[in-house]
C-alpha positions as CSV (number, residue, x, y, z in Angstrom):
1,X,-0.2,-0.1,-0.2
2,X,2.7,2.5,1.1
3,X,4.4,1.4,-2.4
4,X,1.7,2.2,-4.2
5,X,1.2,5.3,-2.4
6,X,4.6,6.8,-3.1
7,X,4.4,4.9,-7.0
8,X,1.5,7.7,-7.5
9,X,2.8,10.5,-5.7
10,X,5.6,10.1,-8.1
11,X,3.6,9.4,-11.4
12,X,1.2,12.7,-10.8
13,X,4.5,15.2,-9.9
14,X,5.7,17.7,-12.7
15,X,9.1,16.6,-12.2
16,X,11.8,13.9,-10.3
17,X,14.8,15.8,-10.0
18,X,15.7,16.0,-13.4
19,X,17.3,19.3,-15.5
20,X,14.4,21.7,-15.1
21,X,14.7,22.0,-18.6
22,X,13.3,18.3,-19.3
23,X,9.9,18.2,-17.7
24,X,8.1,14.9,-17.1
25,X,4.8,15.9,-16.6
26,X,1.7,13.7,-17.2
27,X,0.9,15.4,-20.8
28,X,4.4,14.4,-21.0
29,X,4.6,10.9,-20.5
30,X,4.3,9.6,-23.9
31,X,6.3,12.2,-25.5
32,X,10.1,11.8,-25.9
33,X,13.1,13.7,-24.1
34,X,16.5,14.3,-23.3
35,X,17.4,14.0,-19.6
36,X,20.7,15.8,-20.2
37,X,24.6,14.4,-19.3
38,X,24.9,10.6,-21.1
39,X,21.0,9.8,-21.7
40,X,19.8,9.0,-24.7
41,X,15.5,8.9,-25.6
42,X,13.8,8.8,-22.6
43,X,10.0,8.4,-22.4
44,X,7.7,7.6,-19.5
45,X,7.4,9.6,-15.9
46,X,10.3,8.4,-14.8
47,X,11.8,9.2,-17.9
48,X,13.1,5.6,-19.3
49,X,16.1,5.9,-20.3
50,X,16.8,4.0,-24.0
51,X,20.4,3.9,-23.7
52,X,20.9,3.0,-20.3
53,X,17.5,0.3,-19.8
54,X,17.0,-2.5,-21.5
55,X,13.5,-2.5,-20.7
56,X,13.0,1.2,-22.0
57,X,14.7,-0.2,-25.3
58,X,12.4,-3.4,-25.5
59,X,9.2,-1.6,-24.8
60,X,10.3,1.4,-27.3
61,X,10.7,-1.4,-29.7
62,X,7.2,-3.5,-28.8
63,X,5.3,0.3,-29.3
64,X,6.8,1.3,-32.3
65,X,6.4,-2.6,-33.9
66,X,2.8,-2.8,-32.7
67,X,1.9,0.4,-33.3
68,X,4.1,2.6,-36.0
69,X,4.0,2.4,-40.0
70,X,7.9,2.0,-39.3
71,X,9.4,-1.1,-41.1
72,X,12.2,-3.5,-39.0
73,X,15.1,-1.4,-40.3
74,X,13.4,1.8,-39.6
75,X,12.6,0.4,-35.7
76,X,16.4,-0.9,-35.6
77,X,17.2,3.2,-37.1
78,X,15.4,4.7,-34.0
79,X,16.7,2.2,-31.2
80,X,20.4,2.6,-32.5
81,X,19.7,6.5,-32.4
82,X,18.0,6.4,-29.1
83,X,21.0,3.8,-27.5
84,X,23.6,7.3,-28.4
85,X,24.3,9.9,-25.8
86,X,24.0,13.7,-26.9
87,X,25.5,16.5,-25.8
88,X,23.3,19.2,-26.2
89,X,19.1,19.4,-26.2
90,X,19.4,21.1,-29.7
91,X,21.6,17.6,-31.1
92,X,19.2,15.6,-29.9
93,X,16.2,17.6,-31.0
94,X,18.1,17.5,-34.6
95,X,18.2,13.9,-34.7
96,X,14.8,13.0,-33.8
97,X,13.3,16.2,-36.0
98,X,12.1,13.8,-38.3
99,X,11.1,10.8,-36.0
100,X,9.1,12.6,-33.5
101,X,5.5,13.0,-34.5
102,X,5.0,9.1,-35.1
103,X,7.6,7.9,-32.4
104,X,5.1,10.1,-30.0
105,X,1.7,9.4,-31.8
106,X,3.1,5.6,-31.1
107,X,3.3,6.2,-27.7
108,X,0.4,8.2,-27.6
109,X,-2.3,5.6,-29.2
110,X,-4.2,3.3,-26.8
111,X,-1.7,0.4,-26.6
112,X,1.2,2.4,-26.7
113,X,-0.1,4.2,-23.4
114,X,-0.5,0.8,-21.9
115,X,2.8,-0.3,-22.9
116,X,4.4,2.3,-21.2
117,X,2.4,3.0,-17.7
118,X,3.5,-0.7,-17.5
119,X,7.6,-0.2,-17.9
120,X,7.0,2.4,-15.5
121,X,5.6,0.1,-13.3
122,X,8.0,-2.5,-13.1
123,X,10.9,-0.2,-13.7
124,X,9.3,1.0,-9.9
125,X,8.9,-2.1,-8.5
126,X,12.2,-3.4,-9.4
127,X,14.4,-0.4,-8.9
128,X,13.6,2.1,-6.6
129,X,11.6,-0.1,-4.3
130,X,15.1,-2.0,-3.5
131,X,16.9,2.4,-3.6
132,X,14.0,2.8,-1.1
133,X,14.4,-0.4,1.4
134,X,18.4,0.2,1.4
135,X,17.8,4.2,2.8
136,X,15.7,3.0,5.2
137,X,17.6,0.1,6.7
138,X,20.0,2.8,6.7
139,X,17.9,5.2,8.5
140,X,17.6,2.3,10.8
141,X,21.2,2.2,11.8
142,X,21.0,5.8,13.1
143,X,21.1,6.1,16.9
144,X,18.7,9.2,17.2
145,X,16.1,6.8,15.2
146,X,15.0,6.4,12.0
147,X,12.9,10.1,12.0
148,X,11.1,11.0,8.8
149,X,12.1,7.0,7.6
150,X,9.7,5.8,10.6
151,X,6.8,4.3,8.7
152,X,4.6,5.6,11.1
153,X,5.7,9.4,10.7
154,X,3.2,12.2,8.9
155,X,5.9,12.7,6.3
156,X,7.5,9.5,5.4
157,X,5.7,9.0,2.2
158,X,6.7,12.8,1.3
159,X,10.5,11.3,2.0
160,X,10.0,8.0,0.1
161,X,9.0,9.9,-2.9
162,X,11.8,12.7,-2.7
163,X,14.3,9.5,-2.6
164,X,12.9,7.2,-5.0
165,X,13.4,10.6,-7.0
166,X,16.7,11.6,-6.6
167,X,17.8,7.9,-6.9
168,X,16.0,7.3,-10.0
169,X,18.1,10.4,-11.4
170,X,21.4,9.2,-10.0
171,X,21.2,5.6,-9.0
172,X,24.1,6.3,-6.4
173,X,22.5,5.3,-3.1
174,X,26.3,4.6,-0.6
175,X,26.9,8.6,-0.1
176,X,23.2,8.9,0.8
177,X,22.8,5.6,2.8
178,X,25.8,6.7,4.9
179,X,24.6,10.0,5.5
180,X,21.3,9.0,6.7
181,X,23.6,6.6,9.3
182,X,24.7,10.0,10.5
183,X,28.3,9.2,9.0
184,X,30.1,12.3,7.5
185,X,30.3,11.7,4.0
186,X,31.6,14.5,1.0
187,X,29.6,16.1,-1.3
188,X,31.0,18.3,-3.9
189,X,33.6,18.8,-2.2
190,X,32.4,19.7,1.3
191,X,31.9,17.2,4.2
192,X,28.6,17.1,5.5
193,X,27.0,14.9,8.5
194,X,23.3,14.7,9.7
195,X,23.2,15.3,12.9
196,X,20.2,13.5,15.0
197,X,17.4,11.7,13.3
198,X,16.9,12.4,9.9
199,X,14.2,14.9,8.7
200,X,13.4,16.7,5.7
201,X,15.2,19.9,6.4
202,X,18.7,17.8,6.9
203,X,17.9,16.0,3.4
204,X,17.0,19.2,2.1
205,X,20.3,20.3,3.4
206,X,21.8,16.8,1.5
207,X,20.7,17.8,-2.1
208,X,21.6,21.2,-1.4
209,X,25.4,19.7,-1.1
210,X,25.2,17.6,-3.9
211,X,26.6,19.0,-7.5
212,X,23.5,19.4,-9.2
213,X,21.7,21.7,-7.0
214,X,25.2,23.5,-5.3
215,X,26.1,27.3,-6.6
216,X,29.4,25.7,-7.8
217,X,27.9,23.3,-9.2
218,X,24.9,22.9,-12.0
219,X,22.7,24.9,-9.3
220,X,19.6,24.0,-10.2
221,X,16.7,25.0,-9.1
222,X,15.7,22.6,-5.6
223,X,12.9,24.0,-4.1
224,X,11.3,23.9,-7.5
225,X,11.8,20.0,-8.0
226,X,10.9,19.6,-4.4
227,X,7.7,21.3,-4.7
228,X,6.8,19.7,-7.9
229,X,7.3,16.0,-6.3
230,X,5.4,16.9,-3.3
231,X,2.9,19.3,-4.5
232,X,3.4,21.1,-1.3
233,X,5.2,24.1,-0.2
234,X,8.9,22.9,0.7
235,X,9.8,23.4,4.4
């Protein structure tokens, strides 16, 4: 039940900690996007990346095979292009300019939407839930208590949604789990240690220090990401 609520909160959000230039609102679920960095073609609420995720690649191939007029050779070309990395948004847009309408028509068809939704839920269950289990286990080792990672805490669901969104973007748990245990960690050249039990303020501080949101890094808008995920004003 808890996992279902977290999934629904994520799937109804407008951002998943990705670069703010890449929206993943409900209206964009069945469109293609580039998530930045070394990503390839992505689609779905959780930005399933064809370059990095075999299930995303298989889902796109299935959708194009059954819900588009592309030939097998053309589909192979699209999958190959989607598996490349891109330097800029402009490069990505140029590469897919002649394909985007047909791809998104296929993804947005009744059968395409069903496949995309199924892939989102599968990815959430097989990849993000284990991440959440790992952070729960880490908090259990904090001598000051579970804090917001106590399933009975009022902010537990929102905290889990934020962690799921963050780990969906980065996939790296070692530093976060060490932080939740109360250990000193290094983020973007700065040492930080959780003082006391895990709180939303402490999680906010952790994210501020990460390269993506740091003023010495990408300087992305953390507040906007958090508000989008939780649909409430951030603390």
